[in-house]
C-alpha positions as CSV (number, residue, x, y, z in Angstrom):
1,M,94.0,112.8,92.1
2,P,93.4,112.9,88.4
3,S,90.7,115.3,87.0
4,G,87.5,113.9,85.6
5,E,88.8,114.3,82.1
6,Q,92.1,112.5,83.0
7,Q,90.1,109.7,84.6
8,F,88.0,109.4,81.4
9,L,91.1,109.3,79.2
10,M,92.7,106.7,81.4
11,A,89.6,104.5,81.3
12,T,89.4,104.9,77.5
13,Q,93.0,103.8,77.2
14,M,92.5,100.8,79.5
15,I,89.5,99.7,77.3
16,E,91.7,100.0,74.2
17,D,94.5,98.0,76.0
18,V,92.1,95.2,76.9
19,M,90.9,95.1,73.3
20,N,94.5,95.1,72.1
21,L,95.3,92.2,74.5
22,Q,92.3,90.2,73.1
23,E,93.5,90.9,69.5
24,F,97.1,89.9,70.4
25,L,95.9,86.6,71.9
26,E,93.8,85.9,68.9
27,L,96.6,86.9,66.5
28,H,99.0,84.5,68.2
29,Q,96.3,81.8,68.7
30,L,96.9,81.8,72.4
31,K,94.2,80.0,74.4
32,F,93.4,81.3,77.8
33,E,90.3,80.5,79.8
34,R,88.6,83.7,81.1
35,H,86.4,84.0,84.2
36,E,84.5,87.2,85.1
37,H,84.1,88.3,88.7
38,P,83.6,91.5,90.8
39,A,86.5,93.9,90.9
40,V,89.4,92.9,93.3
41,M,92.3,95.1,94.3
42,T,94.1,92.8,96.6
43,V,94.9,89.1,97.1
44,A,92.6,89.2,100.2
45,E,89.7,90.5,98.1
46,S,90.3,87.9,95.5
47,E,90.1,85.1,98.1
48,L,86.6,86.4,99.0
49,L,85.3,87.4,95.5
50,V,86.9,85.2,92.9
51,P,85.5,81.7,92.6
52,K,87.8,78.8,93.0
53,L,89.7,78.4,89.8
54,P,92.4,76.0,88.6
55,G,96.0,77.1,88.6
56,A,98.3,78.9,90.9
57,K,97.1,82.3,92.2
58,T,99.5,85.1,91.6
59,K,100.6,88.4,93.1
60,N,102.4,91.0,90.9
61,L,104.8,93.6,92.0
62,F,105.8,96.4,89.7
63,L,109.2,97.6,91.0
64,R,112.0,100.0,90.0
65,D,115.6,100.4,91.0
66,K,116.7,103.3,93.2
67,K,117.4,105.6,90.3
68,G,114.2,104.6,88.5
69,L,116.1,103.4,85.4
70,K,115.2,99.7,85.6
71,H,111.7,98.4,86.0
72,F,110.7,94.9,87.0
73,L,107.4,93.0,86.9
74,V,107.8,90.3,89.6
75,T,105.1,87.6,89.6
76,I,105.0,85.5,92.8
77,P,102.7,83.1,94.5
78,A,99.8,85.0,96.1
79,A,100.7,84.0,99.6
80,L,104.4,85.1,99.4
81,S,105.6,88.2,101.2
82,V,108.8,89.3,99.5
83,N,112.1,90.5,101.0
84,L,112.8,93.4,98.6
85,N,116.4,93.9,99.8
86,Q,117.3,90.3,99.0
87,L,115.3,90.4,95.8
88,G,117.2,93.5,94.7
89,D,120.5,91.7,95.4
90,A,119.3,88.6,93.6
91,L,118.5,90.7,90.5
92,G,121.7,92.7,90.7
93,A,119.6,95.9,90.9
94,G,120.5,97.1,94.4
95,R,117.7,98.7,96.3
96,L,114.2,98.2,94.9
97,G,111.0,100.1,95.5
98,F,107.5,100.2,94.2
99,A,107.1,102.1,91.0
100,S,104.5,104.8,90.8
101,A,101.0,104.4,89.3
102,D,102.2,106.7,86.5
103,R,105.1,104.4,85.6
104,L,102.8,101.4,85.8
105,L,100.4,103.0,83.3
106,A,103.2,104.2,81.1
107,H,105.1,100.8,80.9
108,L,102.3,98.2,81.3
109,G,99.2,100.1,80.4
110,V,97.4,99.1,83.7
111,T,96.4,100.7,86.9
112,P,97.0,99.4,90.5
113,G,94.8,96.4,91.1
114,S,95.1,95.2,87.5
115,V,98.8,94.4,87.3
116,S,99.6,91.0,85.8
117,M,102.1,89.4,83.5
118,L,99.7,90.0,80.6
119,G,100.6,93.7,80.9
120,L,103.8,92.8,79.1
121,V,101.8,92.9,75.9
122,N,102.0,96.7,76.3
123,D,105.7,96.9,77.0
124,T,106.7,97.0,73.3
125,A,109.9,98.9,74.1
126,H,111.0,96.1,76.4
127,N,111.7,98.5,79.3
128,V,110.4,96.0,81.9
129,Q,112.2,92.9,83.0
130,F,109.9,90.0,83.8
131,V,110.7,88.0,86.9
132,I,108.7,84.9,87.9
133,D,109.0,82.7,90.9
134,Q,110.2,79.2,90.3
135,A,107.1,77.7,91.9
136,L,104.8,79.5,89.5
137,W,107.1,78.7,86.5
138,D,106.7,75.0,87.5
139,A,102.9,75.2,87.8
140,E,100.7,73.6,85.2
141,F,98.4,76.7,85.1
142,V,98.7,80.2,86.5
143,Q,96.1,82.8,87.0
144,A,96.4,86.4,85.7
145,H,94.2,89.5,85.3
146,P,93.6,90.4,81.6
147,L,94.6,94.1,82.2
148,I,91.5,94.7,84.3
149,N,90.6,93.4,87.8
150,T,87.1,92.2,87.0
151,A,88.3,89.0,85.3
152,T,90.9,86.2,85.7
153,M,92.5,84.2,83.0
154,I,93.8,80.6,83.5
155,I,97.0,80.3,81.6
156,P,98.5,76.9,80.8
157,H,102.3,76.8,81.0
158,A,102.7,76.0,77.3
159,E,100.6,79.1,76.5
160,L,102.6,81.2,78.9
161,L,105.8,80.2,77.1
162,R,104.2,81.2,73.7
163,F,102.9,84.5,75.2
164,L,106.3,85.5,76.5
165,A,107.9,84.6,73.2
166,A,105.3,86.6,71.3
167,T,105.9,89.7,73.5
168,G,109.7,89.3,73.3
169,H,110.1,89.0,77.1
170,A,112.6,86.4,78.4
171,P,111.6,85.5,81.9
172,Q,114.1,85.5,84.7
173,I,113.1,82.5,86.8
174,I,114.2,82.6,90.4
175,S,113.1,81.5,93.9
176,V,112.0,84.9,95.0
177,P,113.3,85.5,98.6
178,A,110.5,85.5,101.2
179,Q,110.3,88.0,104.0
180,T,110.7,86.3,107.4
181,A,109.6,87.4,110.8
182,E,113.2,88.5,111.5
183,D,112.9,90.9,108.5
184,V,110.0,92.8,110.1
185,A,111.1,95.5,112.6
186,P,109.4,95.3,116.0
C-alpha cells in the first residue's frame, strides 16, 4: 500500500491529468457531455449509482502480454465477459493478463476504477494499443470516465474519431470474444 506521501502525489498527478484532459478537449474543440455522480469502481456499482444516460455503457480492460512488452486498452460493452485466451489469439499477442496498477498509472495516468479510452490522452509515447469492440464502435454514443470515476462523459461517435486522431491512436476494431459457460472451470 502506498505511503501517505505517495498517495498525495498520486492524487495530485490525477488532478493534473484531469485538467490536462479538459485542456486537450478544449484545444481540439471536442464536445463531450459530462455528468457527475458518486464514485464507482465496477460496472455493478455504476448500474446502481450512475443515472440513466444516453449511449453504450463501457467496461475497460488494461492488459499486457505475457512478457509485459505490449499493452492493450480493450473497451467492451459493460455486460460482456471476455475470453482472454481467445482475445490474445485475435490480437496476435499470445497469453494476456491484467496489467498492474503501476503500469496503468504509468501508461494511462489513471488508477483502477477510472480506466477509460480517454486515458489515451496520457499515452503520448503510444505504448498502448487501443482495441474496441465492434458493437461499441457502431454505437451512436459511448460512455467513458474522464480519468476519474466520479463522472461519466457521453461521447458521440464523430467526436470519438476526432479524439483518437488527436491522440494518434488508431483503433483496432474487433468483435471481442466472449467468455462462455464452457470456458469457466467447474
